[in-house]
MDTraj code that builds the backbone (N, CA, C; nanometers):
import mdtraj as md
import numpy as np

residues = "UNK UNK UNK UNK UNK UNK UNK UNK UNK UNK UNK UNK UNK UNK UNK UNK UNK UNK UNK UNK UNK UNK UNK UNK UNK UNK UNK UNK UNK UNK UNK UNK UNK UNK UNK UNK UNK UNK UNK UNK UNK UNK UNK UNK UNK UNK UNK UNK UNK UNK UNK UNK UNK UNK UNK UNK UNK UNK UNK UNK UNK UNK UNK UNK UNK UNK UNK UNK UNK UNK UNK UNK UNK UNK UNK UNK UNK UNK UNK UNK UNK UNK UNK UNK UNK UNK UNK UNK UNK UNK UNK UNK UNK UNK UNK UNK UNK UNK UNK UNK UNK UNK UNK UNK UNK UNK UNK UNK UNK UNK UNK UNK UNK UNK UNK UNK UNK UNK UNK UNK UNK UNK UNK".split()
xyz = np.array([
    [13.8269, 20.1831, 18.8189],
    [13.9516, 20.1150, 18.7916],
    [13.9317, 19.9653, 18.8156],
    [13.9786, 19.8834, 18.7228],
    [13.9677, 19.7392, 18.7361],
    [14.0788, 19.6815, 18.8213],
    [14.0588, 19.5577, 18.8633],
    [14.1618, 19.4885, 18.9405],
    [14.2721, 19.4423, 18.8461],
    [14.3926, 19.4428, 18.8945],
    [14.5044, 19.3918, 18.8172],
    [14.5666, 19.2773, 18.8939],
    [14.5788, 19.1640, 18.8286],
    [14.6369, 19.0465, 18.8939],
    [14.7881, 19.0531, 18.8822],
    [14.8544, 19.0373, 18.9945],
    [15.0002, 19.0408, 18.9970],
    [15.0477, 18.9610, 19.1175],
    [15.1724, 18.9209, 19.1154],
    [15.2232, 18.8579, 19.2364],
    [15.2528, 18.9679, 19.3369],
    [15.2334, 18.9366, 19.4624],
    [15.2434, 19.0372, 19.5668],
    [15.3864, 19.0864, 19.5857],
    [15.4763, 18.9938, 19.6136],
    [15.6157, 19.0296, 19.6405],
    [15.7075, 18.9224, 19.5862],
    [15.8334, 18.9593, 19.5687],
    [15.9336, 18.8608, 19.5344],
    [15.9738, 18.7827, 19.6588],
    [16.0782, 18.7063, 19.6490],
    [16.1262, 18.6262, 19.7623],
    [16.1793, 18.7183, 19.8706],
    [16.1371, 18.6940, 19.9935],
    [16.1836, 18.7697, 20.1096],
    [16.2672, 18.6754, 20.1954],
    [16.3968, 18.6981, 20.2037],
    [16.4851, 18.6127, 20.2822],
    [16.4836, 18.6569, 20.4283],
    [16.4662, 18.5599, 20.5179],
    [16.4711, 18.5845, 20.6623],
    [16.5878, 18.5033, 20.7148],
    [16.6897, 18.5705, 20.7673],
    [16.8112, 18.5033, 20.8123],
    [16.8168, 18.5011, 20.9638],
    [16.8412, 18.3826, 21.0189],
    [16.8563, 18.3699, 21.1640],
    [16.7232, 18.3758, 21.2375],
    [16.7323, 18.3858, 21.3686],
    [16.6154, 18.3912, 21.4552],
    [16.5651, 18.5354, 21.4555],
    [16.4474, 18.5586, 21.3965],
    [16.3984, 18.6959, 21.3875],
    [16.2500, 18.7010, 21.3533],
    [16.1914, 18.8178, 21.3721],
    [16.0543, 18.8467, 21.3321],
    [16.0620, 18.9567, 21.2275],
    [16.0025, 18.9325, 21.1110],
    [16.0158, 19.0254, 20.9994],
    [15.8794, 19.0586, 20.9415],
    [15.8501, 19.1876, 20.9287],
    [15.7304, 19.2311, 20.8586],
    [15.7540, 19.2195, 20.7094],
    [15.6743, 19.1410, 20.6409],
    [15.6922, 19.1171, 20.4979],
    [15.6176, 19.2212, 20.4152],
    [15.4971, 19.2575, 20.4591],
    [15.4142, 19.3504, 20.3829],
    [15.3280, 19.4324, 20.4771],
    [15.3184, 19.5611, 20.4511],
    [15.2221, 19.6477, 20.5180],
    [15.1335, 19.7066, 20.4094],
    [15.0045, 19.6754, 20.4147],
    [14.9105, 19.7209, 20.3116],
    [14.9046, 19.8735, 20.3139],
    [14.9181, 19.9336, 20.1967],
    [14.9159, 20.0785, 20.1853],
    [15.0527, 20.1422, 20.1983],
    [15.1575, 20.0610, 20.2233],
    [15.2923, 20.1143, 20.2390],
    [15.3928, 20.0445, 20.1466],
    [15.3898, 19.9111, 20.1420],
    [15.4882, 19.8322, 20.0687],
    [15.4566, 19.8301, 19.9189],
    [15.5577, 19.8564, 19.8345],
    [15.5411, 19.8450, 19.6895],
    [15.5227, 19.6992, 19.6514],
    [15.4324, 19.6718, 19.5583],
    [15.4126, 19.5366, 19.5077],
    [15.4989, 19.5155, 19.3847],
    [15.5127, 19.3898, 19.3446],
    [15.5958, 19.3568, 19.2287],
    [15.5223, 19.3899, 19.0991],
    [15.5953, 19.3968, 18.9901],
    [15.5349, 19.4141, 18.8592],
    [15.4976, 19.5572, 18.8251],
    [15.5450, 19.6555, 18.9003],
    [15.5194, 19.7937, 18.8674],
    [15.3789, 19.8425, 18.8960],
    [15.3030, 19.7688, 18.9750],
    [15.1656, 19.8073, 19.0059],
    [15.1623, 19.9233, 19.1043],
    [15.2603, 19.9288, 19.1937],
    [15.2655, 20.0362, 19.2921],
    [15.2259, 19.9875, 19.4297],
    [15.1646, 20.0747, 19.5071],
    [15.1246, 20.0420, 19.6436],
    [14.9769, 20.0048, 19.6439],
    [14.9474, 19.8875, 19.6993],
    [14.8094, 19.8389, 19.7013],
    [14.7364, 19.8901, 19.8250],
    [14.6134, 19.9378, 19.8070],
    [14.5333, 19.9812, 19.9216],
    [14.4538, 19.8654, 19.9799],
    [14.4306, 19.7622, 19.9002],
    [14.3659, 19.6394, 19.9458],
    [14.4450, 19.5229, 19.8893],
    [14.4707, 19.4226, 19.9718],
    [14.5481, 19.3065, 19.9298],
    [14.4689, 19.1805, 19.9594],
    [14.4684, 19.0892, 19.8643],
    [14.4016, 18.9601, 19.8799],
    [14.5107, 18.8539, 19.8914],
    [14.5232, 18.7933, 20.0072],
    [14.6273, 18.6938, 20.0328],
    [14.5709, 18.5549, 20.0098],
    [14.6286, 18.4817, 19.9130],
    [14.5846, 18.3455, 19.8833],
    [14.6800, 18.2410, 19.9385],
    [14.8084, 18.2744, 19.9489],
    [14.9024, 18.1748, 19.9961],
    [15.0395, 18.2319, 20.0239],
    [15.1139, 18.1582, 20.1067],
    [15.2512, 18.1932, 20.1409],
    [15.3328, 18.0640, 20.1360],
    [15.4510, 18.0712, 20.0780],
    [15.5416, 17.9566, 20.0730],
    [15.6595, 17.9862, 20.1628],
    [15.6910, 17.8921, 20.2544],
    [15.8065, 17.9063, 20.3424],
    [15.9016, 17.7898, 20.3167],
    [16.0316, 17.8189, 20.3038],
    [16.1317, 17.7169, 20.2737],
    [16.2527, 17.7370, 20.3642],
    [16.3017, 17.6292, 20.4240],
    [16.4187, 17.6346, 20.5116],
    [16.5424, 17.5945, 20.4323],
    [16.6318, 17.6914, 20.4080],
    [16.7564, 17.6627, 20.3380],
    [16.8717, 17.6374, 20.4344],
    [16.8440, 17.6414, 20.5639],
    [16.9480, 17.6238, 20.6650],
    [16.9876, 17.4793, 20.6848],
    [17.0797, 17.4579, 20.7795],
    [17.1315, 17.3249, 20.8083],
    [17.0543, 17.2539, 20.9179],
    [16.9699, 17.3259, 20.9916],
    [16.8982, 17.2671, 21.1048],
    [16.7503, 17.3004, 21.0947],
    [16.6703, 17.2327, 21.1756],
    [16.5270, 17.2579, 21.1811],
    [16.5007, 17.3958, 21.2405],
    [16.4023, 17.4648, 21.1847],
    [16.3617, 17.5963, 21.2350],
    [16.2088, 17.5982, 21.2433],
    [16.1558, 17.6734, 21.3384],
    [16.0118, 17.6917, 21.3491],
    [15.9766, 17.8217, 21.2793],
    [15.8830, 17.8135, 21.1850],
    [15.8409, 17.9318, 21.1107],
    [15.6930, 17.9576, 21.1397],
    [15.6607, 18.0835, 21.1711],
    [15.5226, 18.1224, 21.2017],
    [15.4791, 18.2333, 21.1081],
    [15.3507, 18.2332, 21.0741],
    [15.2921, 18.3348, 20.9878],
    [15.1837, 18.4080, 21.0657],
    [15.1872, 18.5412, 21.0623],
    [15.0933, 18.6247, 21.1363],
    [15.0289, 18.7271, 21.0430],
    [14.9086, 18.7703, 21.0786],
    [14.8463, 18.8879, 21.0177],
    [14.8122, 18.9823, 21.1320],
    [14.8755, 19.0990, 21.1315],
    [14.8578, 19.1982, 21.2374],
    [14.7582, 19.3058, 21.1941],
    [14.6721, 19.3505, 21.2855],
    [14.5849, 19.4644, 21.2542],
    [14.6662, 19.5930, 21.2480],
    [14.6073, 19.6962, 21.1926],
    [14.6796, 19.8231, 21.1742],
    [14.7224, 19.8859, 21.3057],
    [14.6536, 19.8552, 21.4145],
    [14.6836, 19.9187, 21.5436],
    [14.8020, 19.8566, 21.6166],
    [14.8536, 19.7434, 21.5694],
    [14.9612, 19.6717, 21.6387],
    [15.0966, 19.6915, 21.5720],
    [15.2007, 19.6993, 21.6546],
    [15.3376, 19.7067, 21.6064],
    [15.3922, 19.5658, 21.5860],
    [15.4795, 19.5487, 21.4892],
    [15.5397, 19.4170, 21.4648],
    [15.6714, 19.3988, 21.5375],
    [15.7108, 19.4933, 21.6207],
    [15.8380, 19.4843, 21.6923],
    [15.8341, 19.3702, 21.7939],
    [15.9466, 19.3025, 21.8089],
    [15.9574, 19.1955, 21.9081],
    [15.9037, 19.0632, 21.8561],
    [15.8720, 18.9753, 21.9477],
    [15.8238, 18.8419, 21.9127],
    [15.6799, 18.8477, 21.8640],
    [15.6424, 18.7496, 21.7816],
    [15.5066, 18.7423, 21.7288],
    [15.4042, 18.7191, 21.8382],
    [15.2867, 18.7762, 21.8218],
    [15.1792, 18.7626, 21.9194],
    [15.0865, 18.6486, 21.8788],
    [15.0647, 18.5551, 21.9696],
    [14.9875, 18.4347, 21.9426],
    [14.8480, 18.4653, 21.8895],
    [14.7857, 18.5720, 21.9339],
    [14.6496, 18.6046, 21.8914],
    [14.6405, 18.6304, 21.7409],
    [14.7509, 18.6671, 21.6767],
    [14.7494, 18.6998, 21.5346],
    [14.8120, 18.5907, 21.4478],
    [14.8509, 18.4779, 21.5091],
    [14.9191, 18.3715, 21.4348],
    [14.8199, 18.2899, 21.3520],
    [14.8541, 18.2694, 21.2246],
    [14.7748, 18.1843, 21.1365],
    [14.8307, 18.0427, 21.1304],
    [14.9631, 18.0300, 21.1366],
    [15.0236, 17.8968, 21.1322],
    [15.1601, 17.8989, 21.1993],
    [15.2011, 17.7810, 21.2469],
    [15.3366, 17.7608, 21.3009],
    [15.3763, 17.6190, 21.2652],
    [15.4927, 17.6047, 21.2044],
    [15.5362, 17.4735, 21.1581],
    [15.6870, 17.4608, 21.1749],
    [15.7324, 17.3401, 21.2148],
    [15.8751, 17.3098, 21.2194],
    [15.9182, 17.2653, 21.0799],
    [16.0179, 17.3335, 21.0251],
    [16.0689, 17.3002, 20.8925],
    [16.2084, 17.2423, 20.9049],
    [16.2251, 17.1182, 20.8624],
    [16.3578, 17.0568, 20.8602],
    [16.4397, 17.1222, 20.7486],
    [16.5682, 17.0988, 20.7505],
    [16.6556, 17.1535, 20.6470],
    [16.6046, 17.1132, 20.5091],
    [16.5951, 17.2102, 20.4186],
    [16.5526, 17.1898, 20.2801],
    [16.4052, 17.1484, 20.2675],
    [16.3237, 17.1771, 20.3662],
    [16.1812, 17.1450, 20.3627],
    [16.1006, 17.2700, 20.3270],
    [15.9878, 17.2503, 20.2573],
    [15.9019, 17.3597, 20.2132],
    [15.7620, 17.3414, 20.2694],
    [15.6987, 17.4527, 20.3087],
    [15.5622, 17.4521, 20.3614],
    [15.4788, 17.5521, 20.2823],
    [15.3616, 17.5092, 20.2385],
    [15.2690, 17.5952, 20.1662],
    [15.1513, 17.6273, 20.2572],
    [15.1277, 17.7556, 20.2832],
    [15.0091, 17.8000, 20.3556],
    [14.9136, 17.8567, 20.2513],
    [14.7992, 17.7902, 20.2329],
    [14.7028, 17.8349, 20.1336],
    [14.5627, 17.8323, 20.1937],
    [14.4813, 17.9281, 20.1523],
    [14.3427, 17.9353, 20.1988],
    [14.2490, 17.9219, 20.0790],
    [14.1284, 17.8665, 20.1031],
    [14.0312, 17.8494, 19.9952],
    [13.9801, 17.9829, 19.9434],
    [13.9573, 18.0754, 20.0341],
    [13.9114, 18.2093, 19.9979],
    [14.0168, 18.3091, 20.0445],
    [14.0453, 18.4102, 19.9651],
    [14.1521, 18.5044, 20.0017],
    [14.1240, 18.5778, 20.1326],
    [14.2303, 18.6020, 20.2077],
    [14.2219, 18.6911, 20.3226],
    [14.2299, 18.8330, 20.2685],
    [14.1372, 18.9185, 20.3076],
    [14.1339, 19.0556, 20.2583],
    [14.2014, 19.1449, 20.3612],
    [14.3089, 19.2114, 20.3195],
    [14.3852, 19.2995, 20.4071],
    [14.3765, 19.4418, 20.3539],
    [14.3618, 19.5373, 20.4447],
    [14.3565, 19.6780, 20.4039],
    [14.4043, 19.7661, 20.5187],
    [14.4215, 19.8950, 20.4884],
    [14.4450, 19.9965, 20.5909],
    [14.5569, 19.9635, 20.6895],
    [14.6789, 19.9460, 20.6403],
    [14.7978, 19.9261, 20.7238],
    [14.8034, 19.7913, 20.7963],
    [14.7226, 19.6935, 20.7581],
    [14.7366, 19.5595, 20.8157],
    [14.8661, 19.4982, 20.7632],
    [14.9250, 19.4057, 20.8412],
    [15.0598, 19.3583, 20.8111],
    [15.0671, 19.2060, 20.8043],
    [15.1514, 19.1558, 20.7136],
    [15.1863, 19.0144, 20.7071],
    [15.3253, 19.0022, 20.7685],
    [15.3370, 18.9145, 20.8678],
    [15.4623, 18.9011, 20.9432],
    [15.5038, 18.7546, 20.9462],
    [15.6337, 18.7297, 20.9287],
    [15.6906, 18.5952, 20.9406],
    [15.7906, 18.5959, 21.0546],
    [15.7861, 18.4921, 21.1370],
    [15.8797, 18.4781, 21.2491],
    [15.9532, 18.3450, 21.2348],
    [16.0837, 18.3472, 21.2543],
    [16.1652, 18.2254, 21.2535],
    [16.2288, 18.2122, 21.3909],
    [16.2080, 18.0964, 21.4553],
    [16.2646, 18.0693, 21.5878],
    [16.3250, 17.9289, 21.5895],
    [16.3963, 17.8999, 21.6966],
    [16.4464, 17.7645, 21.7175],
    [16.3270, 17.6748, 21.7501],
    [16.3299, 17.5479, 21.7103],
    [16.2190, 17.4573, 21.7409],
    [16.1979, 17.4438, 21.8918],
    [16.0769, 17.4169, 21.9324],
    [16.0424, 17.4065, 22.0739],
    [16.1269, 17.3011, 22.1450],
    [16.1526, 17.1873, 22.0799],
    [16.2357, 17.0821, 22.1417],
    [16.3740, 17.1361, 22.1743],
    [16.4327, 17.2126, 22.0822],
    [16.5665, 17.2682, 22.1027],
    [16.5643, 17.3727, 22.2132],
    [16.4632, 17.4601, 22.2123],
    [16.4548, 17.5666, 22.3126],
    [16.4399, 17.5081, 22.4526],
    [16.3573, 17.4068, 22.4686],
    [16.3356, 17.3527, 22.6031],
    [16.4591, 17.2811, 22.6554],
    [16.5432, 17.2301, 22.5675],
    [16.6634, 17.1592, 22.6102],
    [16.7772, 17.2555, 22.6442],
    [16.7911, 17.3654, 22.5687],
    [16.9069, 17.4514, 22.5836],
    [16.8788, 17.5873, 22.6476],
    [16.7560, 17.6331, 22.6480],
    [16.7257, 17.7615, 22.7071],
    [16.6718, 17.7418, 22.8471],
    [16.7308, 17.8061, 22.9428],
    [16.6881, 17.7956, 23.0824],
    [16.6057, 17.9182, 23.1200],
    [16.4915, 17.8976, 23.1793],
    [16.4087, 18.0080, 23.2266],
    [16.4437, 18.0362, 23.3712],
    [16.4545, 18.1630, 23.4060],
    [16.4863, 18.1952, 23.5460],
    [16.3697, 18.2600, 23.6140],
])
top = md.Topology()
chain = top.add_chain()
for i, resn in enumerate(residues, 1):
    res = top.add_residue(resn, chain, resSeq=i)
    for name in ("N", "CA", "C"):
        top.add_atom(name, md.element.get_by_symbol(name[0]), res)
traj = md.Trajectory(xyz[None], top)
């Protein structure tokens, strides 16, 4: 069977402060009627802030043995960027990341570090 080029997924909206699994290889249906991919080649991710305030957006790739529940784990983070309102960030790699066997792409949206340190008190 030959490779078929298709876009991976449509737009995935992440609302509020949350961690969201965008894709699990071998589970999530891809766009264009291709079905479920057993191997995925990730070339890029576009993140855009449509909110009224700055938000911190992080991109992770989790191994199959890890759960995506809760906050993102630093060991699996590929990027973290503060996005001002109406700002766009492109994460692109020269060579595709090869994902297989239940590996996951995860996006996390949090309040910017400056905001958290000013308003969140640690006890």
